[in-house]
N, C-alpha and C positions, 0 to 999 in steps of 0.2 A: 512499350505497351504491356500492362499486366495481363497475365493469362486470364482466360475466361473464368477458370475456377477461382483464382485470386480475387477477381472483381466481384463475383457472386458472394464470396466469403465476406468481403468488406460490407456489402449491402445487407447480408444476413445479420451481421453484428449491429448495424443500424436498426434493422427491424426488431431485433431482440431488445434494444434499448427503448424502442417506442412502445412495446407491448404493455409494460406496467402502467401506462397512461390510460389504458382501456379497462373497463369493468368486465373482464373476462376471466373465467377460471383457467387454470393451467391446461395446456394442450400441446399439440404438435405443430411445428412450423415446417411446411414442405415447400421447396422451391417450385415455382411455376414457370417463370420466364425472365429473360434478361435481354431486353431490347431497348426501347425508348426509356422505360422505367424498369425496375427490378421488382418482381411480384412474388408473393408467397401465399400459400393457403394455410389458414389457421383453423385447426379442428379441435373442438373441446365439447364438453357437455352443453355449452351454450349454443352450439351450432357451428356452421362453416362460414368463414369470412375470407375476403381477399385483402391482403395487406400490400400496399403499394409504396415503394421507396422511389420518390420522384427525382428525376434528373434536374440539376440546376440549369437555369436558362432554357428550360424546355419550351416555354411559351414566348420566347423572344429575349433579346439582349437586355432590354430595359424593363421587362415585366417583373413585378413582385411575385416570386414563386408561390408564397403562401396564399396571397390574395387570388392568384389565378386558380389554384386548386380549390380554394373555398368557393369561388364563383361557379366552377363546374359542379360542386356538390350542392350548391344552392339550386341550380337548375334540376338536378336529380331529385332533390327533396320536393320541389314544386311539381315535377312530373308524377311522382308517387302520390302526391296529395290531390292533384287536379285531374288526372287521367286514369284510364284503365291500362295504359302501357306498362309493360313489365320492364323496368329498368332497375339498376342496382340502388339499394337503399343505403345511404351513408350511415356509419356508426360513429357517434360522437364520443369524445373522451370522457373520463370521469368528471372533468370540470365543465363539460358541455361544449368544448371546442371542436371545430370541424377537422382540424389537422394537428399534428404534433411536429415540432422541430426537434429531431432526435440526433444525438451525437454519439459516435463510437470511435474512439481514437481521434484521428484528425479529420474524420468524415462527418459532416453535418448535413442532413437532408430533411426536406419536408416529407412527412409520412401521412397517409390516409388509409382508412379501412372501409370496406363495403361488404354488405351481406352478399354471400355467394349466390350466383344464378345457376341453378341446376338445369341440366338438359344436355343436348347434343349439338355440336357445331358441325355443319355440313360443308365446310369450305372445300374439302377434298372429295366430296360426294354430292355435288349440287344437282338439284332438279329444278325445273322452272317453277314448280309450286313454292319452293323456298323463296324465290325472288318475288313472286306474287304476294306472299305474306309479308315479306320484308318491305315491299313497296307500300302496302297499306299502312304498316306501322310507321314508316318514314313520313308519309303524308300527315299522319296524326301528330307526329313529333313536330313537324313544321307548323301545323295548325296551332298547336299549343304555343310555340315560340312567337307566332304572329300576334297572339293576344295576351302574352305574359309580360308583366313589368318587372324586370329584374331588380333585386335590392341594390342599394348603393352603399359602399362602392362595389362595382362589379367590373372585373377585368378578364376578358378572354381574348384569344387570338383574333385579330382582324384579318381574315383571309382575303386581302386585297391583292391587286397586281404587285404592289411593292413587297408584300409579305411573301408571295410566291417567288418572285424573280429578283427582288432587291436584296438588301443586306440587313433585314430585320431579324431573321431567325438564326439560331445557332444549331449546328448539327455535329455531333461528336466532339464538342468543344471548339469547333471552328466556326467563325462567322460565315454566312452563306457565300459571301464574295470569294472567300478562300476555297470553298468547296467547288465553286464553278471552275477554278483553275485546275482542279484535279480531273475534270472530264477530258476524255480524248478530244482532240481538236475538232474533228469532224462532228462529233456529237454536240459539243458546245455550240458550234455554229448553227446546228439545226434547232437547238433550244433557244438560241438568241432570236431566230426568225419566228419561232413559236411565241416568244415573249412579245415581239412586235405585233403579231396578228391578234393575240389575245388581249392586248391593251385596249383595242377598239371593241372587241366582243364583250369584255367584262364591263366596260363603261356603259354599254348599251343594254345589258341584261337587267331588267328592273326587279326581278324576284330575289330580294336579298333579305337576310335575317339570320337569326341564330340557327346554326346547323350542327350536325354531329361531326361531319368532315372526315369520317373514317368508317362509314357504315357499309362495309363489305361483309361477305358471308362469314369471314373469320371473326367478326364481332356481332354475330347473331346466334343466339342459343335457342334451339327448338325443343319444345317439350309438348308432345302431342301436336295439336293444331296451332299452338301458341308460339309466337316468336318473342324472344327477350333480347333487348338491345343492351350491349355492354360496351365498355371502353370508350367513354366520353372524353378522353384525355385531349383530343384534338378539337373539341367543340369550340365554336366561336362564330363571329359574324361572317357570313359568306353567301355565295350564290347557291340557291337551293338546287339548281341543276347540277352543281358539283356533287351533292350527295347522291343523286341518281347515277352520275357518271362513275363514282367510286363503287357503287353497288354492282355494276356490270363490267367494270374495267377488266377484271381478271378473266372474264368470259369473251372479251372482245375479239381475241384471235382464235376462238374455237369455231368449228363448223356449225354448231347449233346456237351460235350467238343470238340470232334473230328470235329464237324461242325464249331465251332468257330475257332479252330486252322487252319483248312483247308482254311477258308475264310481269315484269317489274312495272311497266307502264300501266298495265291493267289494274294491278293492285293499288298503285299510287292514285290513278284516276278514279278509283272507287270512292276516294275521300276528298281529293283536291285536284284542281286543274294546274297544269304547268306546260309551258312551251318548250318542246325538246328539239327545236331546230338545230341548236348548237351542241347537241349531246356529244358528238364525236370530238369537238374542240375541247370540251371539258374532260373527256377521256384522255386526250393528249396532255392536258394540264395535270391530270392525276398522275400520268406517267412521269412527267417532270418532277412533281412533288415527291414521288417515290424514289426517283433517281437521285435527287439531291440529298434526301434523307439517308438513303442507303449508302451513298458514297461517303457522307460525313461520318456515319456510324462505323463504316469500315475502317476508319482511322483509329478507333478505340476498341472495337469488338472483333476479335479474331474470327468468329464465325461469319460475320459479314464480309470481312476481308477476303475470305476464301471464295466468295461467290460474286465479287463485284464485277468481274469481267463478263460473267453470264448476264448480269443486270444491264451492263452496257449494250450487249448484243440484243437483249430483249427490247430496250428502248429504241434502238434502230428499227427493229422489226415492227414495233407498234406504231412508230411515226410513219413508216412506209404504209401501214395499213389504214390509219385513220385520217391522214392528211398529207396528200402529195405536195401541198404548198409549203410544207416544212422541210422538204428535201433539199 
């Protein structure tokens, strides 16, 4: 496994190879994050932008990576044009393309750029009001998706039972089936029982459409009373209740969870109705999605590897909390 510093260095060289394709003056490129994708902030007299170096097979083993990112950007473009929602605005290349296929050495990656979203992230200092505002914005997002006709071709993740629990996705270069084998035996058994129970629940839930699929407070930027939605990299077709579950998932084991849950549902309900009977089941689903992603990424990212045992313990605790039937 390459060191984290070496991995980031490789991605930085790809980012630098992509920059000449954009009509931007010379500026500074600052590292932001190295997780699912590797991201950099570009500052110049033209403003501030987020440059994303995308991981291969991020959207599934058989997905076209360029088309997948271009489809995400098409939804962002439509949201900017059709709604008052604050979401990132894509920056096209000099040639008018949505993405760049950039090469540095033996590394070739899809690269995209977005206008920067200014504000503050409250993931580590949440209050119920943040969930209320996020809920209203989420409902408006779902409302747009319900009435929007995507351009063709359009390819995003299908967040079906098979995508969650089958062998569709790739995590840390490993197919999902191989990541399952890395779970501790007792945890794997609990997730297998979760898979069986959710097969019935997912089939019965009717409210399905294009969703963000990762809309927690870490992907919400607050500026005054406005919330800005970022990181649409997971967006695809899925159950809209999953978006709500993701939003309160990190608060589920906190003593004031009910306050956050009620605030989220109040905000969402001010725009759109939804049946939340199975909210805890979808929180359990989110825990599984996080576990399999984190375990896979731990095979290639030293920072993840250092914490994987803590994530295993957290998954046990969350399953104890939300669903005794998965014990």
